[in-house]
C-alpha positions, -999 to +999 in steps of 0.1 A: +147+193+097+175+173+117+188+141+108+156+117+127+135+130+113+151+130+076+155+096+080+118+092+087+102+115+059+129+091+038+114+058+053+075+072+043+053+068+070+025+067+056+035+035+036+047+019+069+012+026+085-011+008+059+016-022+049+017-026+089-020-029+092-027-052+063+001-076+077-021-076+108-048-076+092-038-114+070-028-125+101-059-120+117-077-135+089-051-166+090-060-175+124-094-166+127-091-146+155-062-120+167-030-137+171+001-143+195+021-113+204+050-131+197+042-134+158+029-103+155+060-086+171+083-104+141+062-099+111+056-067+115+087-055+128+101-074+097+072-057+078+082-026+089+116-026+090+112-039+049+090-011+038+112+017+052+142-001+037+122-001-002+112+032+003+149+047+007+163+021-020+133+042-043+143+077-035+179+068-042+166+054-076+138+089-084+165+111-068+164+130-100+126+126-103+121+140-076+143+172-080+116+183-105+085+179-087+072+206-062+058+186-041+085+165-029+108+194-022+108+178+017+119+146+002+152+162-022+164+181+013+162+147+035+183+130+010+207+156+008+209+160+044+216+118+048+236+115+013+231+090-012+258+066+004+244+067+040+211+058+026+223+033+009+242+016+032+216+025+061+186+006+034+205-022+025+208-030+065+169-027+073+164-046+039+189-078+052+176-076+086+146-077+078+148-108+058+170-121+085+140-119+111+115-132+079+134-165+077+149-171+115+119-161+131+089-173+111+090-190+078+102-196+046+069-186+023+070-154+047+100-148+034+095-154+003+068-129+001+083-103+020+112-110-005+087-110-041+078-073-021+107-058-020+124-069-056+092-061-069+084-025-050+121-014-061+127-032-092+096-044-112+077-009-099+102+019-094+127+009-125+101-006-152+065+001-143+061+034-129+077+051-162+068+029-189+032+029-193-003+048-173-012+014-169+020+009-144+003+018-113-024-014-118+006-039-118+024-021-097-006-026-067+014-060-059+041-051-032+015-028-017-003-061-014+016-084-007+022-071+032-013-096+034-004-124+016+031-120+038+004-114+073-014-148+063+018-166+057+031-155+090+005-176+105-004-204+079+025-210+059+010-238+043-012-223+024-052-243+026-073-239+013-082-211+038-064-190+016-083-179-005-099-156+024-059-140+017-060-134-015-092-117-017-084-090+004-047-091-016-070-083-045-091-059-029-056-043-022-047-045-060-082-028-068-080+002-044-042+011-057-054+027-087-081+044-081-056+062-048-029+066-072-054+078-098-069+104-077-032+116-069-022+125-100-053+143-110-043+170-092-008+169-094-004+160-133+018+188-140+042+172-112+043+141-128+045+155-165+075+179-154+092+147-139+088+125-170+058+103-155+034+092-180+006+089-155-028+084-164-042+123-169-016+132-190-019+100-213-054+098-216-070+128-203-087+135-169-122+127-184-108+088-192-093+086-157-124+096-142-139+067-157-114+048-147-115+053-113-152+052-108-152+015-126-120+003-098-142+021-067-171+002-077-155-028-075-141-020-040-172-029-027-181-060-036-149-077-019-149-062+011-186-079+017-173-111+011-161-114+047-197-110+057-211-132+029-189-162+040-191-157+075-165-146+085-174-114+100-201-098+113-235-077+099-219-048+116-189-050+094-208-052+065-227-023+072-195-006+077-178-014+048-209-008+031-212+027+044-179+037+042-174+021+004-205+042-006-193+076+012-155+067-008-175+069-043-196+096-034-164+119-023-150+110-056-182+116-075-185+153-058-143+153-076-158+143-111-182+170-107-162+198-098-128+190-108-118+204-082-120+180-048-094+152-062-069+156-028-101+149-008-112+118-026-074+111-026-073+119+012-109+095+021-092+068+000-065+061+027-095+063+056-115+037+035-091+012+035-080+026+070-111+023+085-118-012+067-092-034+075-094-021+114-128-029+119-122-061+099-095-067+125-116-058+154-143-082+138-126-112+138-105-107+173-140-094+191-160-128+174 
């Protein structure tokens, strides 16, 4: 492992992809079409840098816990290679630069939302929620959902009545986060137990967690169809959202039945979110 690959690993590129895509969704919802390239560039650059910096801070805070989790061995190796002090400097630079872009190149509302996402992830979630309660991931979804509003505010800082469209997608992401994480916790329960995290399967058992996952997963479908109901998106989007939503439910059901396919359902939850956002972006942009 070289220095650059270690740094990329510590920035959590999978989260960066989610942040960038959902931020773009927020921009498209606010604009009602595909926004200008310059605002996309500055918004996504700010989002990506802030997400990378916050992820690095998360790694620094949880470095001792990470050593107790087998799946994070490569992350521990990456941190050892970079060094905590060097990573602190890099993370500070990325966060400061991202906030500078937001403040000087976008607008003050975008800046506030970006700052809220950084603080809610590094302090509110990582320092407090994650180790305090198995329900921590419910409110812990805030930083993962805020990129939608960050993108929306980049286009429409006035937060007019159309802001409700951004709030609906924000809510969708808030509802998507718990089943996504609980599916991960189902097949990595021992890992989280060893690290001292009170995740749902450990505290309340797998059956209770299964029911919660199903309830949250079911709630995603009506929120995804909202954009078709109010006429923002086409019937083609609605059909896609319904099919992919039902497919996700089926993957969850299969995991419950076998008690062995949680990882597959977890991976499908990622594809569900990516396909839904991508479809909505394309649908609105080409209409």
